[in-house]
C-alpha positions as a Markdown table, in Angstrom:
| # | Residue | x | y | z |
|---|---|---|---|---|
| 1 | Met | 24.7 | -134.1 | 239.9 |
| 2 | Ala | 28.4 | -134.6 | 240.2 |
| 3 | Pro | 30.4 | -131.8 | 240.0 |
| 4 | Gly | 32.6 | -131.3 | 236.7 |
| 5 | Pro | 36.2 | -132.1 | 236.6 |
| 6 | Ala | 36.8 | -128.4 | 236.8 |
| 7 | Phe | 35.3 | -128.4 | 240.4 |
| 8 | Ser | 37.0 | -131.6 | 241.6 |
| 9 | Gly | 38.7 | -131.6 | 244.8 |
| 10 | Ile | 37.0 | -128.3 | 246.0 |
| 11 | Ser | 34.9 | -128.1 | 249.0 |
| 12 | Met | 30.8 | -127.4 | 248.8 |
| 13 | Glu | 31.9 | -124.5 | 251.6 |
| 14 | Tyr | 34.5 | -123.2 | 249.5 |
| 15 | Arg | 32.5 | -123.1 | 246.6 |
| 16 | Leu | 29.5 | -121.0 | 248.4 |
| 17 | Val | 32.0 | -118.2 | 249.2 |
| 18 | Val | 33.2 | -117.8 | 246.1 |
| 19 | Val | 29.7 | -117.3 | 244.4 |
| 20 | Val | 28.8 | -115.3 | 247.2 |
| 21 | Leu | 31.7 | -113.0 | 247.1 |
| 22 | Val | 31.4 | -112.3 | 243.0 |
| 23 | Ile | 28.0 | -111.7 | 243.0 |
| 24 | Gly | 28.3 | -109.4 | 245.8 |
| 25 | Ala | 31.0 | -107.6 | 243.4 |
| 26 | Ile | 29.3 | -107.0 | 240.5 |
| 27 | Ile | 26.2 | -105.7 | 242.3 |
| 28 | Gly | 28.0 | -103.3 | 244.0 |
| 29 | Tyr | 29.5 | -102.4 | 241.1 |
| 30 | Ser | 26.4 | -102.0 | 239.0 |
| 31 | Ile | 25.3 | -100.0 | 241.8 |
| 32 | Asn | 28.2 | -97.6 | 241.8 |
| 33 | Leu | 27.6 | -97.5 | 237.7 |
| 34 | Phe | 24.0 | -96.5 | 238.1 |
| 35 | Thr | 24.7 | -93.9 | 241.1 |
| 36 | Glu | 27.5 | -92.5 | 239.0 |
| 37 | Gly | 25.4 | -91.9 | 235.9 |
| 38 | Leu | 22.2 | -90.2 | 237.6 |
| 39 | Lys | 24.6 | -88.1 | 239.4 |
| 40 | Thr | 25.2 | -86.3 | 235.9 |
| 41 | Ser | 22.0 | -86.5 | 234.2 |
| 42 | Thr | 19.3 | -84.1 | 233.8 |
| 43 | Thr | 15.7 | -85.0 | 233.8 |
| 44 | Pro | 13.6 | -82.4 | 232.4 |
| 45 | Thr | 11.3 | -80.6 | 234.1 |
| 46 | Thr | 7.7 | -79.1 | 233.1 |
| 47 | Ser | 8.3 | -75.9 | 235.0 |
| 48 | Pro | 10.5 | -73.0 | 234.0 |
| 49 | Pro | 14.1 | -73.3 | 235.0 |
| 50 | Thr | 15.8 | -70.8 | 237.7 |
| 51 | Thr | 19.0 | -71.3 | 235.6 |
| 52 | Thr | 20.1 | -73.4 | 232.6 |
| 53 | Thr | 22.2 | -76.2 | 233.4 |
| 54 | Ile | 23.4 | -78.6 | 230.2 |
| 55 | Thr | 24.3 | -81.8 | 230.9 |
| 56 | Glu | 27.4 | -83.5 | 229.3 |
| 57 | Leu | 26.7 | -86.8 | 227.5 |
| 58 | Val | 27.3 | -89.5 | 229.8 |
| 59 | Thr | 29.4 | -93.0 | 228.8 |
| 60 | Lys | 31.3 | -95.4 | 230.1 |
| 61 | Thr | 33.1 | -98.0 | 228.6 |
| 62 | Ile | 32.9 | -101.5 | 230.8 |
| 63 | Pro | 35.1 | -104.2 | 230.2 |
| 64 | Lys | 33.0 | -107.6 | 230.5 |
| 65 | Ile | 34.4 | -110.5 | 231.5 |
| 66 | Ile | 33.4 | -114.0 | 229.8 |
| 67 | Thr | 35.0 | -117.2 | 231.4 |
| 68 | Ser | 34.5 | -120.5 | 229.7 |
| 69 | Thr | 35.8 | -123.7 | 230.1 |
| 70 | Thr | 37.1 | -125.9 | 226.6 |
| 71 | Thr | 38.7 | -128.9 | 228.6 |
| 72 | Ala | 39.3 | -130.5 | 231.9 |
| 73 | Val | 42.3 | -128.6 | 232.4 |
| 74 | Glu | 42.3 | -125.5 | 230.2 |
| 75 | Thr | 39.9 | -122.0 | 231.2 |
| 76 | Lys | 39.7 | -119.3 | 228.8 |
| 77 | Thr | 38.4 | -116.0 | 229.8 |
| 78 | Ile | 37.4 | -113.2 | 226.9 |
| 79 | Glu | 37.0 | -109.6 | 227.6 |
| 80 | Lys | 34.3 | -108.1 | 225.5 |
| 81 | Gln | 33.5 | -104.1 | 225.6 |
| 82 | Tyr | 30.5 | -102.5 | 226.1 |
| 83 | Arg | 29.2 | -98.9 | 227.2 |
| 84 | Leu | 26.6 | -97.8 | 229.3 |
| 85 | Val | 25.0 | -94.5 | 228.2 |
| 86 | Val | 22.5 | -91.9 | 230.2 |
| 87 | Asp | 19.3 | -91.1 | 228.1 |
| 88 | Ala | 17.7 | -87.9 | 228.4 |
| 89 | Ile | 15.2 | -89.0 | 231.4 |
| 90 | Gly | 18.0 | -90.9 | 233.5 |
| 91 | Asn | 17.7 | -94.2 | 232.0 |
| 92 | Leu | 21.2 | -96.1 | 231.7 |
| 93 | Val | 20.9 | -97.9 | 228.2 |
| 94 | Glu | 23.8 | -100.8 | 227.8 |
| 95 | Leu | 25.2 | -101.4 | 224.4 |
| 96 | Glu | 27.5 | -104.0 | 222.9 |
| 97 | Glu | 27.7 | -102.8 | 219.7 |
| 98 | Pro | 25.8 | -100.1 | 217.1 |
| 99 | Pro | 22.2 | -101.2 | 216.3 |
| 100 | Lys | 22.4 | -102.2 | 212.6 |
| 101 | Thr | 18.6 | -101.3 | 213.1 |
| 102 | Ile | 16.7 | -98.5 | 213.9 |
| 103 | Ala | 13.7 | -97.0 | 214.5 |
| 104 | Ser | 12.8 | -93.5 | 215.2 |
| 105 | Leu | 9.7 | -91.8 | 216.3 |
| 106 | Ala | 9.9 | -87.7 | 215.4 |
| 107 | Pro | 11.1 | -85.9 | 212.4 |
| 108 | Ser | 14.0 | -84.6 | 214.2 |
| 109 | Ile | 15.6 | -87.7 | 215.3 |
| 110 | Thr | 15.2 | -88.9 | 211.5 |
| 111 | Glu | 17.0 | -85.8 | 210.5 |
| 112 | Ile | 19.7 | -86.6 | 213.2 |
| 113 | Ile | 20.1 | -89.9 | 211.9 |
| 114 | Cys | 20.1 | -89.5 | 208.0 |
| 115 | Leu | 22.5 | -86.0 | 208.4 |
| 116 | Leu | 25.0 | -88.3 | 210.4 |
| 117 | Gly | 25.0 | -90.6 | 207.3 |
| 118 | Ser | 22.9 | -93.9 | 208.8 |
| 119 | Cys | 19.3 | -93.4 | 206.6 |
| 120 | Asn | 20.2 | -96.6 | 205.7 |
| 121 | Arg | 20.0 | -98.8 | 209.3 |
| 122 | Leu | 16.3 | -97.0 | 209.3 |
| 123 | Val | 14.0 | -99.8 | 209.7 |
| 124 | Val | 10.5 | -98.1 | 210.5 |
| 125 | Val | 9.8 | -94.2 | 211.4 |
| 126 | Asp | 6.9 | -92.1 | 212.1 |
| 127 | Ser | 4.7 | -90.8 | 209.3 |
| 128 | Phe | 6.2 | -87.3 | 209.3 |
| 129 | Ser | 9.7 | -88.7 | 208.7 |
| 130 | Lys | 8.7 | -90.5 | 206.0 |
| 131 | Gln | 9.2 | -87.4 | 203.0 |
| 132 | Ile | 12.9 | -86.6 | 204.9 |
| 133 | Glu | 15.4 | -87.0 | 202.0 |
| 134 | Gly | 17.4 | -90.1 | 202.4 |
| 135 | Val | 14.5 | -92.0 | 204.3 |
| 136 | Pro | 13.7 | -95.5 | 202.0 |
| 137 | Arg | 10.4 | -94.5 | 200.4 |
| 138 | Asp | 9.0 | -98.3 | 201.5 |
| 139 | Ile | 10.1 | -97.5 | 204.9 |
| 140 | Ser | 7.6 | -99.1 | 207.6 |
| 141 | Asp | 5.2 | -96.7 | 209.1 |
| 142 | Ala | 4.6 | -96.3 | 212.7 |
| 143 | Gly | 1.9 | -93.8 | 212.8 |
| 144 | Gly | 1.7 | -90.4 | 214.2 |
| 145 | Tyr | 4.3 | -88.2 | 216.5 |
| 146 | Trp | 1.4 | -88.6 | 219.3 |
| 147 | Ser | 0.3 | -91.8 | 218.4 |
| 148 | Pro | 2.6 | -93.9 | 217.4 |
| 149 | Ser | 2.1 | -98.0 | 216.8 |
| 150 | Ile | 3.3 | -100.2 | 219.1 |
| 151 | Glu | 2.4 | -103.3 | 216.3 |
| 152 | Ala | 4.4 | -101.8 | 213.5 |
| 153 | Ile | 7.4 | -101.2 | 215.9 |
| 154 | Val | 7.5 | -104.8 | 217.0 |
| 155 | Glu | 7.3 | -105.8 | 213.3 |
| 156 | Ala | 9.8 | -104.0 | 212.4 |
| 157 | Ser | 11.9 | -105.5 | 215.1 |
| 158 | Pro | 14.7 | -103.1 | 215.0 |
| 159 | Asp | 17.6 | -103.1 | 217.6 |
| 160 | Ile | 16.9 | -100.0 | 219.1 |
| 161 | Val | 13.9 | -97.1 | 219.1 |
| 162 | Phe | 14.7 | -93.2 | 219.6 |
| 163 | Leu | 11.7 | -91.9 | 221.1 |
| 164 | Cys | 11.1 | -87.9 | 222.6 |
| 165 | Ser | 11.1 | -87.5 | 226.5 |
| 166 | Gly | 8.0 | -85.7 | 227.5 |
| 167 | Val | 5.4 | -86.9 | 224.8 |
| 168 | Pro | 2.9 | -88.9 | 227.1 |
| 169 | Thr | 2.4 | -91.6 | 224.5 |
| 170 | Gln | 6.0 | -92.2 | 223.8 |
| 171 | Glu | 6.8 | -92.7 | 227.3 |
| 172 | Gln | 4.3 | -95.0 | 228.0 |
| 173 | Leu | 5.7 | -96.7 | 224.7 |
| 174 | Gly | 8.8 | -97.2 | 225.7 |
| 175 | Glu | 7.9 | -99.5 | 228.7 |
| 176 | Gln | 5.9 | -101.8 | 226.2 |
| 177 | Leu | 8.9 | -101.9 | 223.5 |
| 178 | Leu | 11.2 | -103.2 | 226.7 |
| 179 | Ser | 9.0 | -106.0 | 227.5 |
| 180 | Tyr | 9.0 | -107.0 | 224.1 |
| 181 | Gly | 13.3 | -106.7 | 224.5 |
| 182 | Ile | 13.7 | -104.0 | 222.2 |
| 183 | Ser | 16.0 | -101.4 | 223.3 |
| 184 | Ile | 15.3 | -97.7 | 223.4 |
| 185 | Phe | 16.6 | -94.5 | 224.2 |
| 186 | Tyr | 14.9 | -90.8 | 225.3 |
| 187 | Leu | 15.9 | -87.8 | 223.6 |
| 188 | Arg | 15.2 | -84.1 | 224.6 |
| 189 | Cys | 13.4 | -83.3 | 221.0 |
| 190 | Asp | 10.8 | -80.7 | 222.0 |
| 191 | Arg | 12.1 | -80.3 | 225.7 |
| 192 | Ala | 15.4 | -78.8 | 224.1 |
| 193 | Arg | 15.3 | -74.6 | 224.9 |
| 194 | Asp | 18.6 | -73.6 | 223.2 |
| 195 | Ile | 21.4 | -75.1 | 220.5 |
| 196 | Asp | 23.4 | -77.2 | 223.7 |
| 197 | Asp | 20.0 | -79.1 | 224.1 |
| 198 | Ile | 19.5 | -79.8 | 220.6 |
| 199 | Leu | 23.3 | -80.8 | 220.0 |
| 200 | Trp | 23.1 | -82.9 | 223.2 |
| 201 | Asp | 20.6 | -84.8 | 221.1 |
| 202 | Val | 22.9 | -85.2 | 217.9 |
| 203 | Glu | 25.5 | -86.1 | 219.9 |
| 204 | Ala | 23.6 | -88.9 | 221.8 |
| 205 | Val | 22.5 | -90.7 | 219.0 |
| 206 | Ala | 25.8 | -90.2 | 217.3 |
| 207 | Thr | 27.2 | -91.9 | 220.3 |
| 208 | Val | 24.6 | -94.8 | 220.4 |
| 209 | Ile | 24.8 | -95.7 | 216.4 |
| 210 | Gly | 28.5 | -95.3 | 216.9 |
| 211 | Val | 29.5 | -92.8 | 214.3 |
| 212 | Asp | 31.4 | -89.4 | 214.8 |
| 213 | Ser | 29.2 | -86.2 | 215.3 |
| 214 | Glu | 31.8 | -83.6 | 215.1 |
| 215 | Pro | 31.8 | -82.3 | 211.9 |
| 216 | Leu | 27.9 | -81.7 | 211.7 |
| 217 | Val | 28.1 | -80.2 | 215.5 |
| 218 | Ala | 31.2 | -77.9 | 214.4 |
| 219 | Ser | 29.4 | -76.9 | 211.0 |
| 220 | Ile | 26.0 | -76.0 | 213.1 |
| 221 | Arg | 28.0 | -73.9 | 215.7 |
| 222 | Asp | 30.3 | -72.2 | 212.8 |
| 223 | Arg | 27.1 | -71.1 | 211.0 |
| 224 | Ile | 25.4 | -70.1 | 214.1 |
| 225 | Ser | 28.3 | -68.1 | 215.3 |
| 226 | Arg | 28.9 | -66.3 | 211.7 |
| 227 | Leu | 25.7 | -65.0 | 211.7 |
| 228 | Arg | 26.1 | -63.8 | 215.2 |
| 229 | Glu | 29.0 | -61.7 | 214.1 |
| 230 | Leu | 27.1 | -60.0 | 211.2 |
| 231 | Leu | 24.0 | -59.2 | 213.6 |
| 232 | Val | 26.0 | -57.1 | 216.1 |
| 233 | Ala | 27.8 | -55.7 | 213.5 |
| 234 | Thr | 24.4 | -54.1 | 212.5 |
| 235 | Asn | 24.0 | -52.4 | 216.0 |
| 236 | Thr | 20.1 | -52.1 | 215.8 |
| 237 | Thr | 17.3 | -52.3 | 218.2 |
| 238 | Pro | 16.4 | -56.2 | 218.2 |
| 239 | Pro | 12.7 | -56.0 | 215.8 |
| 240 | Ser | 10.3 | -57.8 | 218.1 |
| 241 | Ile | 8.1 | -61.0 | 216.8 |
| 242 | Val | 5.3 | -63.4 | 217.5 |
| 243 | Leu | 5.6 | -67.1 | 216.5 |
| 244 | Ile | 2.5 | -68.3 | 216.2 |
| 245 | Val | 2.6 | -72.1 | 215.8 |
| 246 | Tyr | -0.9 | -72.9 | 215.6 |
| 247 | Leu | -4.0 | -70.4 | 214.4 |
| 248 | Asp | -7.7 | -70.9 | 214.5 |
| 249 | Glu | -10.6 | -68.6 | 214.2 |
| 250 | Lys | -10.8 | -69.0 | 218.0 |
| 251 | Ser | -7.4 | -68.9 | 219.3 |
| 252 | Ile | -3.6 | -68.7 | 218.9 |
| 253 | Trp | -0.8 | -70.6 | 220.0 |
| 254 | Val | 2.4 | -68.9 | 220.4 |
| 255 | Ala | 6.1 | -69.9 | 221.6 |
| 256 | Gly | 7.2 | -68.2 | 224.8 |
| 257 | Gly | 10.2 | -68.4 | 226.4 |
| 258 | Gly | 11.6 | -71.8 | 227.6 |
| 259 | Thr | 11.3 | -73.2 | 224.2 |
| 260 | Phe | 13.7 | -74.0 | 221.2 |
| 261 | Gln | 11.8 | -71.6 | 219.2 |
| 262 | Asp | 12.3 | -68.7 | 221.6 |
| 263 | Tyr | 16.0 | -69.4 | 221.1 |
| 264 | Ile | 15.8 | -69.3 | 217.2 |
| 265 | Ile | 14.0 | -65.9 | 217.8 |
| 266 | Thr | 16.4 | -64.4 | 219.7 |
| 267 | Thr | 19.3 | -65.9 | 217.6 |
| 268 | Ser | 18.1 | -64.6 | 214.7 |
| 269 | Gly | 18.3 | -61.3 | 216.0 |
| 270 | Gly | 14.6 | -60.9 | 217.2 |
| 271 | Ser | 12.8 | -60.0 | 219.9 |
| 272 | Asn | 10.4 | -62.5 | 221.6 |
| 273 | Ser | 7.2 | -60.5 | 222.4 |
| 274 | Phe | 5.7 | -63.3 | 224.7 |
| 275 | Ser | 9.3 | -64.6 | 226.3 |
| 276 | Asn | 7.2 | -63.9 | 229.6 |
| 277 | Leu | 5.2 | -67.2 | 228.9 |
| 278 | Tyr | 6.7 | -70.6 | 229.3 |
| 279 | Gly | 6.2 | -73.2 | 226.9 |
| 280 | Trp | 4.0 | -72.8 | 224.2 |
| 281 | Gln | 0.8 | -71.1 | 225.1 |
| 282 | Met | -3.0 | -70.1 | 223.6 |
| 283 | Ile | -3.7 | -66.3 | 223.6 |
| 284 | Gly | -6.6 | -64.2 | 222.2 |
| 285 | Phe | -6.5 | -62.1 | 219.2 |
| 286 | Glu | -6.9 | -59.0 | 222.1 |
| 287 | His | -3.8 | -59.9 | 223.7 |
| 288 | Leu | -1.3 | -60.4 | 220.7 |
| 289 | Val | -2.6 | -57.2 | 219.0 |
| 290 | Ala | -2.0 | -55.2 | 222.2 |
| 291 | Arg | 1.7 | -56.6 | 222.3 |
| 292 | Asp | 1.9 | -54.8 | 218.7 |
| 293 | Pro | 4.7 | -57.0 | 217.6 |
| 294 | Asp | 7.1 | -55.8 | 215.1 |
| 295 | Tyr | 6.6 | -58.9 | 213.0 |
| 296 | Ile | 4.4 | -61.8 | 213.1 |
| 297 | Val | 5.5 | -65.2 | 211.8 |
| 298 | Ile | 2.8 | -68.0 | 211.4 |
| 299 | Thr | 3.8 | -71.8 | 210.5 |
| 300 | Ala | 1.0 | -73.6 | 208.2 |
| 301 | Met | 0.9 | -77.3 | 208.9 |
| 302 | Gly | 0.6 | -77.9 | 205.2 |
| 303 | Pro | 0.1 | -76.2 | 201.7 |
| 304 | Glu | -3.8 | -76.4 | 202.2 |
| 305 | Asp | -3.8 | -74.7 | 205.6 |
| 306 | Val | -2.0 | -71.4 | 203.9 |
| 307 | Glu | -5.4 | -70.2 | 202.3 |
| 308 | Lys | -7.1 | -70.8 | 205.6 |
| 309 | Ile | -4.6 | -68.6 | 207.4 |
| 310 | Val | -4.7 | -65.6 | 204.7 |
| 311 | Asp | -8.6 | -65.8 | 205.4 |
| 312 | Ile | -8.4 | -65.6 | 209.5 |
| 313 | Val | -5.6 | -63.1 | 209.6 |
| 314 | Glu | -7.7 | -60.9 | 207.0 |
| 315 | Gly | -10.7 | -61.3 | 208.8 |
| 316 | Ser | -9.6 | -60.5 | 212.5 |
| 317 | Leu | -7.9 | -58.3 | 214.6 |
| 318 | Leu | -4.6 | -59.4 | 213.1 |
| 319 | Ala | -5.7 | -57.1 | 210.0 |
| 320 | Glu | -5.7 | -54.3 | 212.2 |
| 321 | Ser | -1.8 | -55.1 | 213.6 |
| 322 | Arg | 1.0 | -52.9 | 212.5 |
| 323 | Ala | 2.1 | -55.9 | 211.4 |
| 324 | Tyr | -0.1 | -56.3 | 208.8 |
| 325 | Ser | 0.0 | -52.7 | 207.8 |
| 326 | Ser | 4.1 | -53.0 | 207.3 |
| 327 | Gly | 3.4 | -56.2 | 205.3 |
| 328 | Asn | 5.1 | -58.2 | 208.1 |
| 329 | Ile | 2.9 | -60.8 | 209.1 |
| 330 | Cys | 4.8 | -63.8 | 207.1 |
| 331 | Ile | 3.4 | -67.4 | 206.7 |
| 332 | Leu | 5.9 | -70.3 | 206.7 |
| 333 | Tyr | 5.1 | -73.9 | 204.8 |
| 334 | Gly | 6.8 | -76.4 | 203.7 |
| 335 | Asp | 10.1 | -77.3 | 204.6 |
| 336 | Ala | 10.3 | -73.4 | 206.1 |
| 337 | Ala | 7.6 | -74.5 | 208.7 |
| 338 | Asp | 9.4 | -77.9 | 209.1 |
| 339 | Val | 12.9 | -76.1 | 209.8 |
| 340 | Ile | 11.1 | -73.4 | 212.4 |
| 341 | Ser | 9.2 | -76.4 | 214.3 |
| 342 | Arg | 11.7 | -79.2 | 214.5 |
| 343 | Pro | 14.2 | -79.2 | 217.1 |
| 344 | Gly | 17.1 | -81.0 | 215.3 |
| 345 | Pro | 20.2 | -80.8 | 213.0 |
| 346 | Arg | 18.6 | -77.9 | 210.8 |
| 347 | Ile | 18.6 | -75.2 | 213.2 |
| 348 | Ala | 20.8 | -73.2 | 211.8 |
| 349 | Asp | 18.7 | -73.0 | 208.7 |
| 350 | Ala | 15.9 | -72.0 | 210.7 |
| 351 | Val | 17.7 | -68.9 | 212.6 |
| 352 | Tyr | 19.3 | -67.7 | 209.2 |
| 353 | Leu | 15.7 | -68.3 | 207.6 |
| 354 | Leu | 14.1 | -66.0 | 209.9 |
| 355 | Ala | 17.1 | -63.5 | 210.6 |
| 356 | Ser | 16.5 | -63.0 | 206.4 |
| 357 | Ile | 12.8 | -62.3 | 207.0 |
| 358 | Leu | 13.2 | -60.0 | 210.2 |
| 359 | Tyr | 16.2 | -58.1 | 208.7 |
| 360 | Arg | 15.3 | -58.3 | 204.7 |
| 361 | Gly | 16.3 | -55.3 | 202.6 |
| 362 | Tyr | 18.7 | -54.5 | 204.9 |
| 363 | Leu | 20.9 | -56.9 | 205.8 |
| 364 | Asp | 22.3 | -60.2 | 202.9 |
| 365 | Val | 21.7 | -63.5 | 205.1 |
| 366 | Glu | 22.0 | -66.3 | 202.9 |
| 367 | Val | 19.2 | -68.4 | 202.8 |
| 368 | Pro | 19.7 | -72.2 | 202.1 |
| 369 | Glu | 18.2 | -72.9 | 198.3 |
| 370 | Tyr | 15.8 | -75.4 | 199.4 |
| 371 | Leu | 14.3 | -72.6 | 201.9 |
| 372 | Glu | 13.6 | -70.1 | 198.9 |
| 373 | Gly | 10.2 | -69.1 | 198.0 |
| 374 | Ser | 8.8 | -71.6 | 201.1 |
| 375 | Tyr | 7.1 | -68.2 | 202.8 |
| 376 | Ser | 4.8 | -65.5 | 201.9 |
| 377 | Cys | 3.7 | -62.4 | 203.6 |
| 378 | Leu | 0.5 | -60.3 | 203.9 |
| 379 | Gly | -0.4 | -56.8 | 204.6 |
| 380 | Gly | 1.5 | -53.5 | 203.5 |
């Protein structure tokens, strides 16, 4: 085929040289961006960190040059902006414009999206997220947190899917979604260790969907700062506490060090009796009673679990603990169990709730109204 009018009079050798130079420049620029992004990103580890390093959200706005020939002698060059954002596992995600439709595969992520005022963009969520205020009742259900349905997500056809790093099924799902041409973005979620990690997720979501996170972030930090000042003024020894995230007749799972729940415990003025364990660990009843904590707090998976937990406590060694004799074995359910189990934007509510339990009758800690009456204490 003969060359078009715009190329007439230019030798084939010259055209080849120009093409090679342009391609080389693009490849070199892309590699430089990729390398720079990875240097500033942090991939979560499964082993205890020796130091705590918080990675700032990495974003870059890059001009993309689009050239089109409209006539034989006139060429227009259009500059279009797009952004590169590094997610929680170091992937570079290209964003040409904020997504109009979103999928969320964890309640903590859904709460971030809704508190940022973008609930109306959700088209498919995990099963637990369907109960969150603001989520449309008829929204598509992507299934469980540990077993999301790729079919439901693909059918909803979102512009982007927010997933949790560290969840094997969700990490495997990411590659599959990319093969369908659906953009993905990983957040830290349960790998969060403290408020900075949680707020990294908030700021990352805000950046991706194109909204301002500063008012929400500032509000969370301010509330936690005010509680810390109140606790410092008490000048008391922090009460010891064990936070049980799962309990049955044979085993107990507790929140150890390096978890966002360990952060909740310490920030609410408590001392985690199992901070020496990393992550969430299973222990025996004898092990717990031997630690003899001041408080034992248990999260119930649902209202139907509360009666079962009471039976286990009163029929086990837990009934012989100091916490039980003091009336300090407390069961959280409903919203209370949710806020203390989710590394999301309600982290300040979780801290205030736990502080109100640890210092009840001693400090006047203002707990959000929706959390009142969502726990009960045994023993005494």
